[in-house]
N, C-alpha and C positions, 0 to 999 in steps of 0.2 A: 268623213270622205277625205278633204289636202292627207287627214293624215295616211290614210290607207294609200290612193294615186303614189305619193310618195315610196311606200314601202315597194308599189310597183314596180316603180322607177327603178330603185333601185336593185333590188331583188334580178330586172332588165338585164342592168347594166354589170352584177356577179356575172350574168352569165355570159352573156356576148365579152367579155373581158377574158372568162375561163375561154372560154369558144378561141380567143386569139392568143390566151399564152399556148394552147394548146398548138396551134396551127403553128405561133412560132418552133414552137418545140419542137413540133415532123419536120420545118423548114428547115432548121441550125442542121440536123441532125446527118451524118453521115451517111449520102447512101450513092448503089448503085445509079447510072443514067441509062441502062438500059441491061433488061434480066431477061430471057429464057427460062422455059422454066418446062417439063416432057414429060411423062412418067417413060420410065423405062424401062426397053420392051428387048430388045439387045441376052440380056447379061455376063456384061465384060466383065463382068469382075470392077468392083470398087474402086475409085481413084481420086482424089484431088488433085487440080492443079491452081496454083496461084504467080501470078505472074505483075508487077508493075502493074499494069496496067485493068486485071481483072479478078477474073478466080471461074477455072472451068470445075466443076461437078457429074462422075461420071458413074452412071450404074450406084447413086450412094441414098443409102437407105434415111427414110426418114428423121427416125429416130437419132442418130449418126450426126446428121447437122442440126440438132437441138442441141449436141453434148457440141459440136464445131462453134458454133454460133453464140450460146454458151459461155464458152469453157469452161465445163461439168458435167460432171456425168453422174450430180446427184439431185437427176431430175423424178418427179413423180408422173409416172404420163397416165396413170390410170384414166383421166377424162379425153387422153385422145382416142378416135373410137381406134379398132385393132384394122381394118381393113388399114389406115396410113400407116398405122406400128408400123408397119411391113410393109410400103409399101418406097422404091424406090426410082429416083431417079435424076433427070440428065437436065444441069444447070451448068447456061451459059450467062456469067453475068460480066459490065466494063463498068466501067467509069473515065469521069473526064481527065483528069488529071494519074500525077500516081500513088501509087495507093503502099503501102506494108506493114508491117508489124499487125498489132492489135488492129488497126484501124478493116482490115479483113472480118473480121469477127461481127466486129460493128457494121460494115456493111449485111451483113450478112441477117443479123438481127435484123434489121429493119424492113429485108426481107420479105422475110419468113412472117416476120409479123403484117407487112404489105398484103401480097401472094397466097400464104397460107391463113391469112387472121390470127396467129397467135397471137393469142396472151396469157399471164405471167404472173403471179407474185411469187415468193419467197418465206419460206420460213425455214424460223433455227429448234434444230432440236439437241438434245446429249444425246452423244455419243463417242463411244470410245474413236479417239485418232494421235494422231503420231507427231510431234512438234518436234523442227528442223533447229536445231541446238551445231554450237559446235563445238569438235569434238575435244574430247579433257589435254589440257595441256595447250593447245592450241589456241593461239589469239588474233589469227587472221587464215584464210582457206590453204585448200590438201595443192599440191603440186598437180593434178587435171585440176584444176580452176584459176583462172586467174579477171584481175579486171580489163574490162573492154577498153584498149589502147582508143578508140574508137567506133563514142557507141552510137551516131547516127546511123541507120537501116542503110544498108548498099541502095544507089539506084536503079543496078542493073545484079538482084541478085540470084545465085548459080547454088549450083550442089554445096561448095564449100566456103560463099560465101552468102548468108545471109543476116536473116534477124530473125530469130525467133531458135525451138527446139524441134528435134527432130526424131522419132523416138521409135524402136522398136522392138518387140522384148534380149533382156540382155543389152541394149547399148542406144545411149541416150547421147545428143552432140546440141548443143547451145552456142548458140551467139550470141550477145546485146542483149544479155536480158536479165529483167532482176531475182533478186531469192523470191520474192510471190510465186513469180512465174516458177520458177522453177519447183516450188516445192507443190501447185498445187501438177506439173507433169511429173512427180511423184507418186501421185497418187495412186494414181491403178499400177499399179506397180505392186505398189503397200500393199494397195488391200487394207484400207483407211485412210482420207481425209488426211492429207500433210501440211499443216501451217509456219504459219513463218515464224523463227520467233529469236532464230538469228543477231537479230540489233544493228547486220549491214544497210548500206543501203548505196544508189552506183548500177549501175550494169555490169557483166561480169559475162568467160566465156570460158562454156570447161565441154571433158566427153571425160563420162561416163559408161563405164563397162563391166558384165558378171553374166554366171551365166546362169541361165530364164530354166523358171520350173518345166515351161514347154518349149522343148526349142524348134519344137515347126508353123509360133504365131508366125501374123507379119502384118504387118498397115500400111497403108496409103506413105508411109515418106521410109518406106524400103529401101529405094529404089534409089532416091538421094543421097542418102547415105550408102547405098555398095558404089556408086557413082561419085562421091569425096572419098574416095577409096580406105570408108573405116570398118571394123568389122568387131564381131563382141564380141565374150572375152571364154574361152576356150579351158582354163583351168579350175573350178569348180568354186569356184567367191560368190558368195553367196550374196544376194542384192544392195546386203544390210552393212558385210562387210565394206565394197565397193566406194559408199559414199564418206562411209570413215578414211578406210586407205586412199581413195583417190582425191574425194572434194572436203574432207577437211571438218567434215556438216556427218556428223546423228543425228538416228529418228531417233524419240524417248518416248514410246509407250505414254497416254494419259486422256482423262476422259475430261473431253471438249464438247466446243458448241460448232453444229455442224451447219452448214444453212443449204435450204434443200428445195426448189428447184418449183415449181406446182405451178403447170399448160391444167388453164383454166379450160379452154378453149383453141380446138388447134382441126383447118377443115380442109381436104383437098384442093388443093387449084386447078383453077380452070387455065387449058395449052393452050400460049400459043408463043 
C-alpha cells in the first residue's frame, strides 16, 4: 500500500512539474501584448507591414501567415480545414517594446498557436536540394555582397535601412543577414530547398538582380524595394548566373534531407 501511494505521489509530482515547465516555456516565449484578428471583407490586396513596435497584416491568407510565421514554404497543410486554407485575415498586433528581425516571426508563431490553435510537428524526407557554396576559385563573396558593418538591426527601420531580406521576382535585397537566412530566401526562386554549405559566418548585406521567368509577379515587399530605388535586372541574366556573378556563390544540385512542417491542427479564430 505504501509503495502504491509513493508511486501515485511521484506520478502526480511529475505531471505537476511538466505543467509548470510548459507554463514557464509559454511565459518566456516572445509574444505580442495586444492583437486583433478579423476576417478580411474588403479584398484590397494582401500586405504585411512591420514596424519597430508591431505588425499589421491586411487581406492576408492563412496559408501565407503560416509560411511567414515558420519561415518556410515546405508545409503539409492537408489536415487544415479547406475553408480556413482559403480564408484571409486582417491582423493588428502590437508589442510593449521594440522588436526586429526574426522576433516578428516568433511572435507571429505564438499568435497563431494561441488564436488559431495551430499545432505542428516536423518531419524530414529525401528530396532534390541545392547546396549553396562558394563559386569556383573564390575565397570570399562577390562584388554585390559584403560583410555587414553594423550587425545590430536599426531602431527605426526604413526602406533603405532595415534588417532582413526583401524580395520580388528578379530582385532580392538583404541587410544584416546570415548565409543560412539567405539560402532560405533563395529557395522559392530556385524551385527547391537551398541549404547553406559555404562555411561563412557573420552577417551580410547584398543585392541580387536577375531577369525573372514571370515578370508580372509581385509580393508585399515590392513597394519597399521600389521606394529604396532598387530595380530588377533586364539583361536576360538568369537567377543561377546572377548568384555566381554578383554574390560569388553557386547553387549545386544534390540529394539531401528536407524538413517538412506538418500542421496537425488549426481552427478559425474568434473575432475581436
